[in-house]
N, C-alpha and C positions, 0 to 999 in steps of 0.2 A: 236577490243574487246570492244569498246564503241560505240554501234550502236543505235542511237536515231534519231527521226525525227527532233528534234531541236539540234542545236549546243550545245555540252556539253564540257566545258573546265574549267581549273583552271585559264586561262588567258582570257582577252578580248582585244586582241591586236588591236591597232588603225589601223593597216594595213591589218587585216585579210580579205581575199577575200570572206569568208563565212558570213560576216556581224557581228552584235553584238552577243555576247554569251548569249543565253537564259537561259541555266542552268549553272550558274557560281558557281563552287564548287571545293574544294580541298579534298573532301571525297572519299576515295577509296571504291569500292564495285564491285560486279559482275554484269555486264551488259548483257553479252552473255555467255551462258553455254558452257562448253567444248563439251558436247554432241551435241549441236546445231552447233558449229563450225565444228566438225568432220563430221556431216552429209553434210554440205555445201561443204567441201573440197572433200568428196568422190564423189560428183556429178559433179565435174569439169571435163571438157574434157582434153585430153592429152595436156600438155603445155610445152613450152620451157621457163624455169624460170631462171633468173640470181639471183634475190633476192626475198624473201617474205618480204614485208615491212609493218610494223604496223604504220599507220599514219591516215590520213583521216579527218573526221569531228569532231574529239575530241582529247583530250590528252590521249595517250595510257596508261600512267602509272596510270590513274584513275581506270583502270581495276585491281581489286584485284587478278585476276587469270591470269595476263599477263605472268608470268614465265611459268606456266603450258601450256598456249596457244602456247608459243614459242616452247616448247618441242614437243607439238602435231604437229605443222606445220613441224618441222624437220623430224618427223617420217613419216608423210604422203606424203610430197613432196620432201624430200631428197634434199633440197636447203638451202643455207645460209639465215639467217634471219637478217633483219635490223629493228631498231626502231628509229623513229624520235620523239624526246621528247622536250617539251619546258623547261625542267630542273626544273620545279616548285616544284616537290616532291622529288628531287634527294637527299635531306638531310635525307630522310627516309631510314634506312638500308634495310627494306623489299623491297623497290622500287629498290635499287641498286642490291639486290640479283636477282630480276626479270630481270633487264636489263642485268645482267651478263650472262644470258642464250643466249643473242643475239650475232651474229657474228660481227655486226657493230651497233654502237650507234652514232647517230647524234644529238648533244645537242644544243639547242638554247641558245644564250647569246647576247642580244641586248643592254644591258644597264650596265654601270659600277658603277652606284650609285642607292640608294634606290629611290631617287626622279625621276630619269629617268625610272626606272622599273615601277613606278606607272603611269608615263605619256605614255610610249610606250606600255607596256604589260598589265597594269591594272589588277594585280593579284587578286585572291579571298582572303578573309580575312585569315590571318595567314601565308601568304607567304611573305618572306622578301628577300631582295638582299643578306644579309649576310648568310642566310641559304642556298640559292641557290649556292653561291660561295663556301661555305664550303663543300656542298654536291658534287659539281663538282670536287673539289680537292680530296675528299675521293674516289669518283668513279674512278678518273684517276689513283690513286695509286692501287686500287683493280682490275681493269678491265684488262683482258688479250686480248680482241679483238681489233677491229679497231675503234678507237675513233676519231670522227670529231666534229667540231664546225660549227654552222650555225649562221650568224649574218645578220640581216636585217637593212639596213640603209635607212633613209628618212630624211626630213628636221629636225625633232625633235632631232635626234642623230647624224647627219652627222659630227658634230664638235667633236665627241667623239672617232674618229678612233684611236688616239694614246693611249687613256686609255684602249680601248677594245683590241688593239694589245698587250698591256702590260699584260693584263689578259691572252690572248691567249698564250703568251710566258711562263707564269707560268704553264699553263695546258698542253702544249706541245702536241697538237693533231696531228694526221696523216694528217689532211686536214682541211682547213678553207674555208667555203663557204661565200663569200662576196656578199650579195644580196641586191636588192632593189625591191619593190613590182611591178612586171610587169603585174599582173592580176588586173582586175578592183576592186577597193576598195576605202576606204574613204580618202586616202592620195595619193599624186602624187609621182611617182618614180623619182629617181635622174637620171640625164642624164649620158650617158656613160662617159663623160669627168669628171663629179663629182665623179663617182664611181672609176674611174681610179686614181684620186687624193687620195681618201680614201685608196685604195689598197697600195699606197706607204708606208703607216704607217706599213704595214705588211711585209716589206722587210725582206728577210731571212726566212720567214715562208712559209709553203706550202699552200698559199692562192690562190684561183681562183675566179674571178668575174663572176657574173651571165651573164654578157655580153660576156664573153670569153668562157664559158662552152658550150660544144656540147649538143644538144638537141636530145635525143633518139626518135625514132619513136614509137608511142603509138598505141597499138591495144587493145582497151578496150573489156572486156567480156560483159559489160553492159554500153552502152554509157550514159544512163540517170544517173546511179550511178556515173560515172566518171565526168560528167558535174556538178553534185552537189558539188563535192569536188574541181573541177578545172574548173571554168567558162570559161576559155580560154585555149585551148590545145596548 
């Protein structure tokens, strides 16, 4: 729902495989009309779909019509919907209402402090760690679907596993993805041994490491579009 030639995001994460954020903003607006989205969906060939996922080259919650888009996709494709969000706008009640339309929400949480948020995720003006954490707690209380956390570890935050695990215990997700950047980007990934050590902090929690997770077979509808979002499949 945020389709632009340039990366548009409320974060400028140091590890993003898409490179620097060219349009760095926390302003919600309509990027893609529902009519345009409906036309594209109607042109799709028959597909076997496990989930319709809102993610890609931008932060999905920047789309002011995200909730309506989720409802549209459910009507047209009769499949559950997932949203991958960086959590930057989740303190906004309107954003939480939109996300509540999804069957699954995977929320990013890479930093346990304001200082690390600014070093790792480099948010747009107005976004603070305290607001993100408060928004995540509110959403967790309100949301009836499948709530998961996604945490990206590299050198800057690898010593924060205990602090992030403590926050995860407060939020009580169904799943925690313990990741390190495996696609080409500006930072180096942690070795499997280092990520295994980090995962120990999540003992008793439903955590899975990126090195342990199975990788599904991908059959892109448009390889050029897929490679723009995922430089390495």
